[in-house]
N, C-alpha and C positions, 0 to 999 in steps of 0.2 A: 766471100760476101758476108759482111757483118751487118745484121739487122736486128732491131729490137722494137717491139710494138707495145704500146701501153694503152689500155682501154679503161674507162671509168663507166661502170654501169650502175644505175640507181633505180630502185623500185620504190615507188611512193604508195603508201597505204593510208587511206583516210576513211573516217566515218563522218557523215554529214546528216543533217536533218532533211526533211522533205523540201525545205526552202534552199538547200544548198549551203547552209551555214556550217562551218567546220566545228566538229565536236572533238575529234581526236586525229592525230596524224603522226606518222613516223616514216623515216627514209632508211632503207637498207641498201648499202652501197658496197661495191667491190672494185678494187683496182687490180686488173688482170694484166700480167706481163707475158709476152711471148718472145723469148730470147733465142737468137741464133748468132751469138757473139763469141768469137774465138778468144781463148785465154780466160783470165779472171779479172776483168776491169771493174773498178768500183763505179757504180751508178748513184746519182743523187737526184731526188725529186723533192722540190721545196713546196711547202704549203703557206697559206697566209700567216703572217707573223702574229695576228690577233686570234688565231685558232685556239679554242679552248678544248683541252683534252680531259675527258671524263666528266662525271656529274657528281662533284664532291661538295654540294651545297652552293656552288657558284652558279648564278643564272646569267647566261649571256644576254647582252643587250640586243635589241631588235636589229637584225641584219648581221650580227656577229656569228660566225660559224662555230659550232660546238659539236664535238663527237662524244656522245654519251657513253659509247662502248666501242672498242676497236680491238682487232686481233691482227698481229703482224706475222708474216712468214719468218721462219727461223733464220733466213739469210739477212734480215734487217737488224741494224744496230738500234735496238729499242731505246737505249739510254740517250742516244743522240736525238732520236725523234722526239722524245718527251722534252728535251732541253731546247732544241733549235727548230722544231717543226719540220725537220728534213728527213726524208727516207733515204738512208745510206745503205747500200747493199751490193753484194757481188752476185749477179743473177745466175742461177743454175740453168742448164740448157733446157729448152722446151717451154711449155706454157705452165704458169702457176699463178695462184692468187697472192699477190704481194701484200694486200691489206683488205680486211673486211671491217665495216663499221656500221653503226646505227646512229641516227639523229632523231631525237624526239623533241618537238616544239609545240607549245600551246598555240602559237600563231605561225602559220606557214603560208607562203605565197603559192597558192595552188595554180597549176597551169590551166585547170578547167573548173567550172562550177556547174554542177548538175542538179536540177530541181525536178521534182516529179510528184504527181498525185494520181489516184485511181478513182474511177467511178464504177459502181456496181449496178447492173440491171438484172435483178433476180428473175423477173418474169420472162426475160428473153434468154436467160442463161448466158449472159454476156458481161464482159468486163472490159473497160477501156482504161488504158494507161496513157497519160499525157506527160511528156518529158521535154525539157529544154536543156540544151547544152551550150554553155558560153565559154569561149576561149579567152582566158585572162592574160594571154601574152600581149606584148606591145603591138600597136597597130601596124608597125612595119615588119612584123614577123608573122609566122603561121605554124600550125601544127599539121602533121601529115600522118596518114595511115592510122586513123583512130577507129577503135572498135568498142562499142558499148554493148555489153552482153546482159540481157534481162532474162532471168530464169522464168519459165512459164509454170502455171499451176499443174499439179499432177493430173487433174481431170480435164485438161484442155483438149479440144477437138481440132481446132485450127486457130491460126493467128495471122493477122495481116497488119503490116505497118504502113501508115500513110505519112509521107514526108511533108514538112512545112513548105507550102507553095511559095512563101516569101523568101525562102532560103536559097537565093540564086547565087550566093558566093561560094557554095560548096557542092561537090559532086558526092551524092549519097546513094545508098542502097540498103535494103533490108533483106534478111533471109532467116528462115527457121532452121536451126541446126542443133542437134543434141538437146532437144527439149528446152531450147532457149531462143529468144529473138535476138539476132545480131544486127545492130545498127552500125553500118560501115560508112565512115566518112573519109574520103580520099584526102581532102585538105580543108582546113578551116582557118581563115585569117584571124589574127589577133583582134580582140575587142568586138568580135561578131558572135552571134548566137543563132542556133538552129533548133527546130522543133520536130517532134515525132508524136503521132497518135497511134497507139497500138490497140487494135481491136481483137479481143480474145473470145472465142466461142467455147463455152464449157459444156461438158456432158450433162444431159438432162437427168 
């Protein structure tokens, strides 16, 4: 039985302001291969022809893919990849990282937009956090299994999350875990947004 599995996993890290505007972003990605192929066959994985490799003063146009930094497994023909944008390799047996890369862009199409603000009530030892999460995916798509984690103050006594009563398009729940409020959304359709009001009681 000859099987080979290829997975592409990407982790998006962003910094935004309270309005949800993007300030900084980068994507860390890894191409993982799990090979159970007999012999030593040559495998080839092709990328977009307009892919830009490295960050040597050239700024990719909007929508053009650019890898600012990448690391290839020893089994990859690196010269061919830089010339033809094709990963040519003879896979070793088992699981390995074929390629790791980072993409940094001034403008990035984020899957979500999160905005938040806080209100303090010192006389009641209370803090309220208001947050809204918007899914920027196309209307015919949706995001699943979303978890927003909000760290709680060190002197918090209790916390309760009130869900937006108008958000009928999503199944939601909140829970306090590991000194954080977890906002759990089972599914959120594209071009929809939901809200949360978090009431935090502080120690007197």
